[in-house]
C-alpha positions, 0 to 999 in steps of 0.5 A: 499499500505504501508504494501504491502511496508513493506511486500516486505521489508521484503522478500526481507531481508529474500530471497536474489534474483538473478540479484542483482549485475547487478540491481546495475550496472544499477541503477549506469548507471542511477543515478551514483550520488545518488548511484547504490545500494540505487537506486537498493533497491528502484527499487526491492521494487517497482517492488515487491510491485506491483506484490504483490498488483496484486496477492492480489487483483486477489487472493481475487476475484479468492477466493470469485467467487470459494467460491460462486460457492463452495457453489452452488456445496455442496447444495446437497439440490437442488430441482429446477433449473431456467429456462430461460424465454420465449423466451430466449432459453434453459439453459445447466447445468452440474449435479453430482448426488447420487442416494442412496449411489451410486454416478454418476461418469460421469456428466450429461449435462442437457439441461433445456428447457425454460418456455412456456405459459401454453394452456390458456396463450397461446390461449390469445396470439394467439388472440392478435396476430390474431387481430393486424396482419393485421394492422402490414403487411399492410406495405405502403398500407392503408388497406387490401381491396386495396393492391396495395404494397407488404404486409410485412409478418413477420415470427414471432410475435415482443413481444412473442416467436411465428412462423408464417406461411403465405399462400394464396388460389391463388399464381397466385395473391400473394405469401407467402412472400407477394409480388404481382405477376406480372400477376395481371392485374384487376383493379377492384382488385383480392379477395384472402385469406391470412391465417396466421399459428400460431405455439407455442410448438406444439400449433397451430392456423389460423387466415385468412383474405380477401384481394383485391389484385390490379395490381401490442444413455450403462453398468450399470452406463450408464443405471442409468444415463440414467434413471435420464435424462429420469425422468428429461425430463418428469419432464420438459415436466410437469413443463414447464409452471413454473418458474422453472425446478423441479427435481425429487428427486427419482428412485424406492426407491433409492433417488437422489441428485443433485449439479450443477458442479462449475464454473471455472470462479475464478480459470481463473482469478487466472490464469490471475493474475499469468500471469499479475504479471509475465508480471510485473515482468519481464516487469520492467526489460525490461523496465530499459533495455530500459532505459540503451539502451536510455541512451546510445544513448543519450551519444553518441549523446552528445560525439561530442559536448564534444570532439569538446569543448575540443580541443577548450578549449585546443587549446585555451591555457587551460590545460586538467583539465581546459577545463574538468572542464569548461565544466562540470561547464557551464552545471552545471549552465544550469541545475541550471538556467533551460536551460539544462535537465539532460544529463548522459555524463555531470553528469558524467563529474561532478563527475569526477571534483568532485573526482579530487577536492576530491583528487583522481589523475586526470589520475584516475579520467579520466579512472573512467569517462570512466569506469563509461560510460559504453559506448566504446567511452567515455572509449576511451576518458578516457584513452586517456586523462589519457595517454597524462597526462604521455606522454605530451600534443604534438599531443593531438589537432590532436587526439581529432581532428580525434576522433571528426570527427569519432564521428560525422560520427558515429553521422550521421549514428546513424542518417541515421539508426534511420531515417529507423527504424522511416520509418519501424515503419510507414509502419503499420499505412501507410497500414492500411490507405491504406486499408481504402482509398480502402475500402472507394473507393471500396465499393461504386463502388461495390454499384453502380454496385448493384444497 
Protein backbone atom coordinates (compact mmCIF):
# COMPACT_ATOMS: atom_id res chain seq x y z
CA UNK A 1 0.00 0.00 0.00
CA UNK A 2 2.87 2.40 0.76
CA UNK A 3 4.36 1.67 -2.66
CA UNK A 4 1.04 2.51 -4.31
CA UNK A 5 0.77 5.76 -2.34
CA UNK A 6 4.30 6.77 -3.38
CA UNK A 7 3.43 5.95 -6.98
CA UNK A 8 0.25 8.06 -6.67
CA UNK A 9 2.28 10.99 -5.29
CA UNK A 10 4.71 10.75 -8.24
CA UNK A 11 1.79 10.75 -10.71
CA UNK A 12 0.22 13.80 -9.09
CA UNK A 13 3.53 15.64 -9.24
CA UNK A 14 4.06 14.77 -12.90
CA UNK A 15 0.50 15.32 -14.13
CA UNK A 16 -1.63 18.24 -13.04
CA UNK A 17 -5.16 16.87 -12.59
CA UNK A 18 -8.12 19.21 -13.15
CA UNK A 19 -10.32 20.44 -10.35
CA UNK A 20 -7.54 21.27 -7.87
CA UNK A 21 -8.92 24.71 -7.01
CA UNK A 22 -12.40 23.32 -6.48
CA UNK A 23 -11.13 20.55 -4.21
CA UNK A 24 -9.06 23.04 -2.18
CA UNK A 25 -12.14 25.25 -1.78
CA UNK A 26 -14.27 22.36 -0.53
CA UNK A 27 -11.56 21.13 1.84
CA UNK A 28 -11.18 24.66 3.22
CA UNK A 29 -14.89 24.56 4.06
CA UNK A 30 -14.61 21.18 5.77
CA UNK A 31 -11.25 21.77 7.49
CA UNK A 32 -10.80 25.52 7.98
CA UNK A 33 -8.24 25.12 10.75
CA UNK A 34 -6.10 22.47 9.00
CA UNK A 35 -5.76 24.35 5.74
CA UNK A 36 -7.46 23.41 2.50
CA UNK A 37 -4.37 22.85 0.34
CA UNK A 38 -2.90 20.19 2.62
CA UNK A 39 -6.21 18.38 3.02
CA UNK A 40 -6.90 18.59 -0.73
CA UNK A 41 -3.53 17.01 -1.47
CA UNK A 42 -4.24 14.18 0.98
CA UNK A 43 -7.68 13.68 -0.53
CA UNK A 44 -6.31 13.41 -4.07
CA UNK A 45 -3.58 10.96 -2.97
CA UNK A 46 -6.08 8.76 -1.14
CA UNK A 47 -8.49 8.73 -4.07
CA UNK A 48 -5.80 7.92 -6.65
CA UNK A 49 -4.31 5.24 -4.37
CA UNK A 50 -7.65 3.46 -4.11
CA UNK A 51 -8.14 3.52 -7.89
CA UNK A 52 -4.58 2.25 -8.52
CA UNK A 53 -5.07 -0.56 -5.99
CA UNK A 54 -8.25 -1.74 -7.72
CA UNK A 55 -6.62 -1.49 -11.16
CA UNK A 56 -3.59 -3.44 -9.96
CA UNK A 57 -5.55 -6.27 -8.37
CA UNK A 58 -8.03 -6.51 -11.23
CA UNK A 59 -5.30 -6.27 -13.87
CA UNK A 60 -3.23 -9.04 -12.30
CA UNK A 61 -6.24 -11.33 -11.93
CA UNK A 62 -7.34 -10.63 -15.49
CA UNK A 63 -3.81 -11.25 -16.83
CA UNK A 64 -3.53 -14.57 -14.99
CA UNK A 65 -6.86 -15.83 -16.30
CA UNK A 66 -6.19 -14.58 -19.83
CA UNK A 67 -2.72 -16.14 -19.84
CA UNK A 68 -4.16 -19.46 -18.69
CA UNK A 69 -6.79 -19.56 -21.42
CA UNK A 70 -4.27 -18.31 -24.00
CA UNK A 71 -1.90 -21.15 -23.17
CA UNK A 72 -4.72 -23.58 -23.72
CA UNK A 73 -5.68 -21.95 -27.03
CA UNK A 74 -2.09 -22.18 -28.30
CA UNK A 75 -1.92 -25.88 -27.63
CA UNK A 76 -2.05 -27.20 -31.22
CA UNK A 77 -1.29 -30.76 -30.13
CA UNK A 78 -4.77 -31.08 -28.63
CA UNK A 79 -5.70 -34.72 -29.12
CA UNK A 80 -8.87 -34.99 -27.08
CA UNK A 81 -11.61 -33.11 -25.31
CA UNK A 82 -12.77 -34.30 -21.94
CA UNK A 83 -16.36 -35.50 -21.83
CA UNK A 84 -18.85 -34.82 -19.10
CA UNK A 85 -19.47 -37.77 -16.84
CA UNK A 86 -22.48 -40.05 -17.06
CA UNK A 87 -25.76 -38.19 -16.93
CA UNK A 88 -24.18 -34.70 -16.83
CA UNK A 89 -25.29 -33.88 -20.37
CA UNK A 90 -23.43 -32.73 -23.44
CA UNK A 91 -20.57 -30.25 -23.38
CA UNK A 92 -20.25 -27.46 -25.96
CA UNK A 93 -16.80 -26.16 -27.00
CA UNK A 94 -15.59 -23.99 -29.87
CA UNK A 95 -12.56 -25.06 -31.92
CA UNK A 96 -10.40 -23.52 -34.59
CA UNK A 97 -9.03 -26.12 -37.03
CA UNK A 98 -6.23 -26.08 -39.61
CA UNK A 99 -6.28 -28.67 -42.40
CA UNK A 100 -2.78 -28.85 -43.82
CA UNK A 101 -1.76 -25.25 -44.47
CA UNK A 102 -5.31 -23.99 -44.71
CA UNK A 103 -6.95 -22.41 -41.67
CA UNK A 104 -10.69 -22.84 -41.36
CA UNK A 105 -11.74 -19.27 -40.65
CA UNK A 106 -15.14 -20.00 -39.13
CA UNK A 107 -15.06 -21.57 -35.65
CA UNK A 108 -16.44 -25.06 -35.20
CA UNK A 109 -19.07 -25.24 -32.50
CA UNK A 110 -18.78 -28.79 -31.22
CA UNK A 111 -21.17 -30.60 -28.92
CA UNK A 112 -19.33 -33.37 -27.10
CA UNK A 113 -21.67 -36.07 -25.88
CA UNK A 114 -21.52 -37.22 -22.31
CA UNK A 115 -19.66 -40.37 -21.44
CA UNK A 116 -21.75 -43.47 -22.01
CA UNK A 117 -21.79 -46.92 -20.51
CA UNK A 118 -20.61 -49.86 -22.60
CA UNK A 119 -23.02 -52.66 -23.56
CA UNK A 120 -21.78 -54.84 -20.72
CA UNK A 121 -22.08 -52.02 -18.20
CA UNK A 122 -25.54 -51.12 -19.47
CA UNK A 123 -26.74 -54.71 -19.12
CA UNK A 124 -25.43 -54.88 -15.59
CA UNK A 125 -27.10 -51.58 -14.70
CA UNK A 126 -30.40 -52.70 -16.22
CA UNK A 127 -30.32 -55.89 -14.12
CA UNK A 128 -29.52 -53.91 -10.98
CA UNK A 129 -32.40 -51.52 -11.58
CA UNK A 130 -34.75 -54.37 -12.47
CA UNK A 131 -33.99 -56.13 -9.18
CA UNK A 132 -34.74 -53.16 -6.97
CA UNK A 133 -37.75 -51.72 -8.84
CA UNK A 134 -40.30 -54.01 -7.10
CA UNK A 135 -39.25 -52.52 -3.76
CA UNK A 136 -38.99 -48.93 -4.94
CA UNK A 137 -42.46 -48.70 -6.50
CA UNK A 138 -44.40 -50.03 -3.50
CA UNK A 139 -45.23 -46.69 -1.96
CA UNK A 140 -47.48 -47.37 1.01
CA UNK A 141 -48.05 -51.01 0.00
CA UNK A 142 -46.31 -53.82 1.84
CA UNK A 143 -45.80 -55.97 -1.27
CA UNK A 144 -46.88 -56.32 -4.91
CA UNK A 145 -49.06 -59.27 -3.88
CA UNK A 146 -51.46 -56.89 -2.22
CA UNK A 147 -51.65 -53.46 -3.80
CA UNK A 148 -54.23 -51.28 -2.11
CA UNK A 149 -52.52 -47.91 -2.56
CA UNK A 150 -51.27 -46.20 -5.69
CA UNK A 151 -47.86 -47.34 -6.82
CA UNK A 152 -44.99 -44.87 -7.18
CA UNK A 153 -43.87 -45.49 -10.74
CA UNK A 154 -40.77 -43.37 -11.31
CA UNK A 155 -39.74 -42.35 -14.80
CA UNK A 156 -35.98 -42.43 -14.17
CA UNK A 157 -33.50 -44.34 -12.09
CA UNK A 158 -32.03 -42.63 -9.04
CA UNK A 159 -28.34 -43.41 -9.60
CA UNK A 160 -28.10 -43.87 -13.36
CA UNK A 161 -29.17 -41.88 -16.47
CA UNK A 162 -31.77 -44.52 -17.39
CA UNK A 163 -35.32 -43.70 -18.49
CA UNK A 164 -38.22 -45.90 -17.43
CA UNK A 165 -41.56 -46.28 -19.19
CA UNK A 166 -44.37 -48.24 -17.59
CA UNK A 167 -47.12 -50.30 -19.18
CA UNK A 168 -49.88 -52.56 -17.84
CA UNK A 169 -51.73 -55.43 -19.50
CA UNK A 170 -55.02 -54.23 -18.06
CA UNK A 171 -55.55 -50.48 -17.92
CA UNK A 172 -59.01 -50.95 -16.44
CA UNK A 173 -57.31 -51.95 -13.21
CA UNK A 174 -54.11 -49.91 -13.08
CA UNK A 175 -52.87 -47.09 -15.32
CA UNK A 176 -49.30 -46.40 -16.41
CA UNK A 177 -48.78 -43.86 -13.63
CA UNK A 178 -49.55 -46.46 -10.93
CA UNK A 179 -53.01 -45.20 -10.00
CA UNK A 180 -55.63 -47.80 -9.10
CA UNK A 181 -58.76 -47.30 -11.20
CA UNK A 182 -62.11 -46.72 -9.55
CA UNK A 183 -63.59 -49.69 -11.47
CA UNK A 184 -61.64 -52.21 -9.39
CA UNK A 185 -64.23 -53.96 -7.23
CA UNK A 186 -62.94 -57.51 -6.71
CA UNK A 187 -62.09 -57.87 -3.03
CA UNK A 188 -60.08 -61.00 -3.84
CA UNK A 189 -57.72 -58.95 -5.96
CA UNK A 190 -57.26 -58.57 -9.70
CA UNK A 191 -53.98 -59.80 -11.15
CA UNK A 192 -52.18 -57.58 -13.68
CA UNK A 193 -48.72 -57.60 -15.19
CA UNK A 194 -46.74 -54.39 -14.76
CA UNK A 195 -43.86 -53.91 -17.22
CA UNK A 196 -40.95 -51.50 -16.84
CA UNK A 197 -39.19 -50.62 -20.13
CA UNK A 198 -35.68 -49.38 -19.40
CA UNK A 199 -33.85 -47.36 -22.05
CA UNK A 200 -30.39 -45.85 -22.27
CA UNK A 201 -28.74 -44.50 -25.43
CA UNK A 202 -30.60 -46.82 -27.82
CA UNK A 203 -30.43 -49.85 -25.55
CA UNK A 204 -33.57 -51.32 -24.07
CA UNK A 205 -34.66 -53.95 -21.58
CA UNK A 206 -38.07 -54.96 -20.21
CA UNK A 207 -38.82 -56.22 -16.71
CA UNK A 208 -42.29 -57.46 -15.78
CA UNK A 209 -43.81 -57.88 -12.33
CA UNK A 210 -47.03 -59.66 -11.39
CA UNK A 211 -49.21 -57.38 -9.31
CA UNK A 212 -52.39 -58.22 -7.41
CA UNK A 213 -54.58 -55.14 -7.25
CA UNK A 214 -57.33 -54.83 -4.68
CA UNK A 215 -60.24 -52.36 -4.63
CA UNK A 216 -59.15 -49.35 -4.48
CA UNK A 217 -28.79 -27.78 -43.03
CA UNK A 218 -22.20 -24.55 -48.38
CA UNK A 219 -18.81 -23.34 -50.36
CA UNK A 220 -15.48 -25.21 -50.37
CA UNK A 221 -14.43 -23.95 -46.98
CA UNK A 222 -17.85 -24.82 -45.69
CA UNK A 223 -17.61 -28.34 -47.10
CA UNK A 224 -14.26 -28.87 -45.39
CA UNK A 225 -15.80 -27.69 -42.14
CA UNK A 226 -18.70 -30.10 -42.59
CA UNK A 227 -16.26 -32.93 -43.29
CA UNK A 228 -14.41 -32.15 -40.07
CA UNK A 229 -17.67 -32.04 -38.10
CA UNK A 230 -18.87 -35.32 -39.60
CA UNK A 231 -15.61 -37.07 -38.81
CA UNK A 232 -15.65 -35.71 -35.26
CA UNK A 233 -19.19 -37.03 -34.88
CA UNK A 234 -18.10 -40.49 -36.06
CA UNK A 235 -15.20 -40.46 -33.58
CA UNK A 236 -17.68 -39.35 -30.92
CA UNK A 237 -19.74 -42.50 -31.56
CA UNK A 238 -16.69 -44.76 -31.54
CA UNK A 239 -15.29 -43.35 -28.28
CA UNK A 240 -18.57 -42.92 -26.45
CA UNK A 241 -17.46 -45.24 -23.61
CA UNK A 242 -14.18 -43.43 -22.95
CA UNK A 243 -13.62 -40.46 -20.67
CA UNK A 244 -12.48 -38.20 -23.55
CA UNK A 245 -13.63 -37.57 -27.11
CA UNK A 246 -10.68 -38.50 -29.34
CA UNK A 247 -10.45 -35.95 -32.13
CA UNK A 248 -9.55 -37.09 -35.68
CA UNK A 249 -6.05 -36.09 -36.74
CA UNK A 250 -6.49 -36.09 -40.53
CA UNK A 251 -8.92 -36.00 -43.43
CA UNK A 252 -7.49 -37.98 -46.30
CA UNK A 253 -3.85 -36.90 -46.53
CA UNK A 254 -4.51 -33.59 -44.76
CA UNK A 255 -3.54 -33.17 -41.12
CA UNK A 256 -6.02 -31.49 -38.77
CA UNK A 257 -4.91 -29.31 -35.87
CA UNK A 258 -7.18 -27.84 -33.23
CA UNK A 259 -7.11 -25.15 -30.61
CA UNK A 260 -9.85 -24.31 -28.13
CA UNK A 261 -11.11 -20.73 -28.40
CA UNK A 262 -10.11 -18.61 -25.43
CA UNK A 263 -12.59 -17.82 -22.73
CA UNK A 264 -13.40 -14.18 -22.05
CA UNK A 265 -13.27 -14.34 -18.25
CA UNK A 266 -10.05 -12.29 -18.06
CA UNK A 267 -11.46 -9.57 -20.33
CA UNK A 268 -14.65 -9.48 -18.27
CA UNK A 269 -12.74 -9.03 -15.02
CA UNK A 270 -10.63 -6.29 -16.62
CA UNK A 271 -13.79 -4.46 -17.75
CA UNK A 272 -15.31 -4.78 -14.29
CA UNK A 273 -12.04 -3.49 -12.78
CA UNK A 274 -12.14 -0.36 -14.95
CA UNK A 275 -15.80 0.22 -14.07
CA UNK A 276 -15.09 -0.20 -10.35
CA UNK A 277 -12.16 2.22 -10.59
CA UNK A 278 -14.40 4.84 -12.23
CA UNK A 279 -17.04 4.31 -9.55
CA UNK A 280 -14.44 4.86 -6.81
CA UNK A 281 -12.95 7.92 -8.58
CA UNK A 282 -16.25 9.72 -9.06
CA UNK A 283 -17.75 8.27 -5.89
CA UNK A 284 -15.13 10.00 -3.76
CA UNK A 285 -16.00 13.33 -5.38
CA UNK A 286 -19.69 12.70 -4.78
CA UNK A 287 -18.98 11.86 -1.15
CA UNK A 288 -17.06 15.14 -0.80
CA UNK A 289 -20.02 17.05 -2.26
CA UNK A 290 -22.36 15.33 0.19
CA UNK A 291 -20.13 16.35 3.09
CA UNK A 292 -20.27 19.97 1.86
CA UNK A 293 -24.08 19.81 1.77
CA UNK A 294 -24.16 18.30 5.24
CA UNK A 295 -21.88 21.11 6.49
CA UNK A 296 -24.22 23.75 5.06
CA UNK A 297 -27.23 22.05 6.65
CA UNK A 298 -25.48 21.95 10.02
CA UNK A 299 -24.47 25.61 9.85
CA UNK A 300 -28.03 26.65 9.01
CA UNK A 301 -29.24 24.75 12.06
CA UNK A 302 -26.76 26.60 14.30
CA UNK A 303 -27.44 30.04 12.79
CA UNK A 304 -30.52 30.95 14.89
CA UNK A 305 -28.69 30.04 18.11
CA UNK A 306 -25.64 32.16 17.17
CA UNK A 307 -27.72 35.21 16.23
CA UNK A 308 -29.89 34.93 19.34
CA UNK A 309 -26.85 34.70 21.65
CA UNK A 310 -25.17 37.65 19.89
CA UNK A 311 -28.31 39.71 20.41
CA UNK A 312 -28.61 38.58 24.04
CA UNK A 313 -25.01 39.46 24.96
CA UNK A 314 -25.20 42.77 23.05
CA UNK A 315 -28.46 43.67 24.82
CA UNK A 316 -26.79 42.84 28.15
CA UNK A 317 -24.16 45.51 27.52
CA UNK A 318 -21.35 43.61 25.83
CA UNK A 319 -19.69 44.85 22.66
CA UNK A 320 -20.13 42.93 19.40
CA UNK A 321 -16.55 41.72 19.61
CA UNK A 322 -17.00 40.69 23.24
CA UNK A 323 -20.18 38.79 22.41
CA UNK A 324 -18.52 37.16 19.41
CA UNK A 325 -15.49 36.09 21.47
CA UNK A 326 -17.71 34.87 24.34
CA UNK A 327 -19.68 32.55 22.05
CA UNK A 328 -16.47 31.19 20.49
CA UNK A 329 -14.74 30.68 23.86
CA UNK A 330 -17.79 28.89 25.35
CA UNK A 331 -17.78 26.51 22.38
CA UNK A 332 -14.03 25.91 22.70
CA UNK A 333 -14.38 25.03 26.40
CA UNK A 334 -17.22 22.59 25.70
CA UNK A 335 -15.22 21.00 22.88
CA UNK A 336 -12.19 20.46 25.12
CA UNK A 337 -14.34 18.96 27.89
CA UNK A 338 -16.06 16.64 25.42
CA UNK A 339 -19.52 18.09 26.04
CA UNK A 340 -19.92 19.27 22.46
CA UNK A 341 -18.95 17.88 19.09
CA UNK A 342 -17.23 19.80 16.32
CA UNK A 343 -19.56 22.36 14.73
CA UNK A 344 -18.44 24.15 11.57
CA UNK A 345 -20.05 27.53 12.33
CA UNK A 346 -18.36 27.81 15.74
CA UNK A 347 -15.05 26.66 14.25
CA UNK A 348 -15.26 29.56 11.79
CA UNK A 349 -15.96 31.94 14.71
CA UNK A 350 -12.85 30.65 16.50
CA UNK A 351 -10.75 31.40 13.42
CA UNK A 352 -12.17 34.93 13.27
CA UNK A 353 -11.37 35.49 16.97
CA UNK A 354 -7.77 34.34 16.36
CA UNK A 355 -7.57 36.70 13.36
CA UNK A 356 -8.63 39.66 15.49
CA UNK A 357 -6.15 38.72 18.20
CA UNK A 358 -3.51 38.39 15.49
CA UNK A 359 -4.01 41.99 14.33
CA UNK A 360 -6.66 41.69 11.63
CA UNK A 361 -9.12 44.60 11.84
CA UNK A 362 -12.40 43.64 13.47
CA UNK A 363 -14.46 44.72 10.47
CA UNK A 364 -12.31 42.66 8.10
CA UNK A 365 -12.48 39.65 10.41
CA UNK A 366 -16.28 39.70 10.31
CA UNK A 367 -16.25 39.94 6.52
CA UNK A 368 -13.76 37.06 6.33
CA UNK A 369 -16.05 35.07 8.61
CA UNK A 370 -18.97 35.46 6.19
CA UNK A 371 -16.83 34.63 3.16
CA UNK A 372 -15.25 31.54 4.71
CA UNK A 373 -18.61 30.18 5.86
CA UNK A 374 -19.77 29.90 2.26
CA UNK A 375 -23.42 30.12 3.35
CA UNK A 376 -25.59 33.10 2.36
CA UNK A 377 -26.96 33.85 5.82
CA UNK A 378 -23.50 33.91 7.42
CA UNK A 379 -22.30 36.20 4.64
CA UNK A 380 -25.17 38.54 5.49
CA UNK A 381 -24.32 38.36 9.22
CA UNK A 382 -20.66 39.12 8.56
CA UNK A 383 -21.59 42.13 6.44
CA UNK A 384 -24.09 43.31 9.06
CA UNK A 385 -21.57 43.20 11.90
CA UNK A 386 -18.92 44.91 9.79
CA UNK A 387 -21.25 47.73 8.70
CA UNK A 388 -22.48 48.39 12.25
CA UNK A 389 -18.89 49.01 13.36
CA UNK A 390 -18.74 51.80 10.82
CA UNK A 391 -22.28 53.19 11.30
CA UNK A 392 -22.56 52.64 15.04
CA UNK A 393 -24.51 50.18 17.13
CA UNK A 394 -27.88 51.98 17.02
CA UNK A 395 -30.59 49.71 15.72
CA UNK A 396 -28.37 46.62 15.82
CA UNK A 397 -30.58 44.93 18.38
CA UNK A 398 -33.67 45.26 16.22
CA UNK A 399 -31.76 44.01 13.20
CA UNK A 400 -30.45 41.00 15.08
CA UNK A 401 -33.92 40.22 16.44
CA UNK A 402 -35.37 40.34 12.95
CA UNK A 403 -32.53 38.14 11.66
CA UNK A 404 -33.13 35.65 14.47
CA UNK A 405 -36.88 35.46 13.71
CA UNK A 406 -36.17 34.88 10.01
CA UNK A 407 -33.61 32.24 10.88
CA UNK A 408 -36.05 30.39 13.13
CA UNK A 409 -38.69 30.47 10.39
CA UNK A 410 -36.18 29.05 7.94
CA UNK A 411 -35.26 26.40 10.48
CA UNK A 412 -38.89 25.34 10.85
CA UNK A 413 -39.30 25.23 7.07
CA UNK A 414 -36.18 23.10 6.73
CA UNK A 415 -37.48 20.78 9.45
CA UNK A 416 -40.77 20.35 7.58
CA UNK A 417 -38.89 19.70 4.35
CA UNK A 418 -36.65 17.13 6.03
CA UNK A 419 -39.71 15.39 7.47
CA UNK A 420 -41.35 15.24 4.05
CA UNK A 421 -38.17 13.81 2.52
CA UNK A 422 -37.99 11.19 5.27
CA UNK A 423 -41.61 10.25 4.65
CA UNK A 424 -40.93 9.86 0.94
CA UNK A 425 -37.97 7.58 1.65
CA UNK A 426 -40.18 5.42 3.84
CA UNK A 427 -42.63 4.75 0.98
CA UNK A 428 -40.51 1.93 -0.49
CA UNK A 429 -40.03 -0.09 2.73
CA UNK A 430 -43.69 0.49 3.63
CA UNK A 431 -44.72 -0.76 0.20
CA UNK A 432 -42.56 -3.87 0.64
CA UNK A 433 -44.08 -4.52 4.05
CA UNK A 434 -47.58 -4.15 2.58
CA UNK A 435 -46.71 -6.61 -0.18
CA UNK A 436 -45.40 -9.13 2.35
CA UNK A 437 -48.56 -8.82 4.45
CA UNK A 438 -50.73 -9.30 1.37
CA UNK A 439 -48.76 -12.42 0.42
CA UNK A 440 -49.09 -13.81 3.94
CA UNK A 441 -52.87 -13.26 3.85
CA UNK A 442 -53.62 -14.20 0.23
CA UNK A 443 -51.53 -17.37 -0.19
CA UNK A 444 -53.24 -19.31 2.64
CA UNK A 445 -56.62 -18.22 1.24
CA UNK A 446 -55.77 -19.60 -2.21
CA UNK A 447 -54.41 -22.80 -0.67
CA UNK A 448 -57.62 -23.29 1.28
CA UNK A 449 -59.65 -22.89 -1.95
CA UNK A 450 -57.51 -25.50 -3.73
CA UNK A 451 -57.94 -27.91 -0.82
